[in-house]
C-alpha positions, 0 to 999 in steps of 0.5 A: 075179483070185483065187488059192487059199490051201491048208493045207500038210498038207491041202492043201485051199484055205481061202480065195482072195486077191483080186488087183487087175488092170488090163485097159488096152486099150493096155497090156494086163494091168498089174500093181498094183504098177505102177497101185496107187502111181500111183492112190494119188499121184492120190488115187483109191485109195479109189475103186478099193479100194470097187469091187474089194471089193464085187466081191470080196464079191459073188464070195465070196458065191457060195462054199462057206461054209467058204472065206474071202476075203483082201483088200489094203488100201492105206495111204490106205484105213487113214489115212482116216476116210472110207476106213475107214468105206466099208469097214465099211460095204460089209462090213455090206452085203454077204451074206458073214460079216465072220468070212470075210474077212482084210484084208492090210496092209503095214507101209507103210501105217504106216511114218511115225510119225504113221500108226500110231495111225490105222492102229491104230484102224482095224485095231482097227475091222475086228477088232470087226467080226470080221474077220481082219487079216493083216500082209503081206510079213512080214520085209522092214521093220525094225519088223515084230516090234514091230507083232506086240504092238502090233496085233490082228493074227490072221495073218503073211504070210511073204514070198516073198523068203524061200521062193525056192530055200529048199531050197537056201538054209540062211539062208532056211530058218533064217528061215521055221522061226523065223517058223513058231515065232514065229507059233505062240508068238504064237497067229497063223496063218501063211501062206507066199507065193510057193511056186512049185516041189515043192522049195519046197513039200516044204521048207516043208511039212517045217517045220510046219503053215501055209497056203501060196499060190502057183504050185506050187497054182494061178495067179490065176484069174478069178472065172469060173473058180472054179466050175469050179476047185472042181468039178474035184476030188471031196474034200469037207470037212465039219467045222470051219470049212473045211467045204463043197466044197473040192478037193484040189489034185494 
């Protein structure tokens, strides 16, 4: 499934995040929070990552050139030499410019000290290719701040737990406002996820320029609906990295 990421001011989509889903004939739609940990314990997450990345890049190759692809990597992907080598090979063989790709990583990928050096080397490899790297669920871990100067990141993604009801929660408002300022000072793009209501959207937009993601703009959609989604609005962005046909979300 694919969910748009939009600009706070322009409300143009700048890309899509690829979201893993498992359609089981017996269980129905299974969320990644349930099957990804099982796949990691079973030692098959690398095969799943490779399959999904190939599919996502194939779809991204059909999008307007200005749209980015955001893709999640697991701890196993980042700490395995074979895993990162496979990811590099898949990106190199695709028709998508690496500079259009953002890989999302979470703090759990390197929460154990012995894994940090491997994760850092993996991130450096992805950055040397030209890919962006986002720190997902930012603000929920104990050591997130230390990773901002230790890793060559390009984005932080503010966790949805700070966004839910932000218009009625002064503490959440102050935290998100501070994270906006922090990302700006460090030259990092900021993505706010989990924006689900008009009130949350208005409050987050009042804090400054950022990228937003959530049900307030669009729900995750299958690849078969992306063309219709992009065709549904007449707006065209013709300048800069967002050039291409993109819709104005209403």
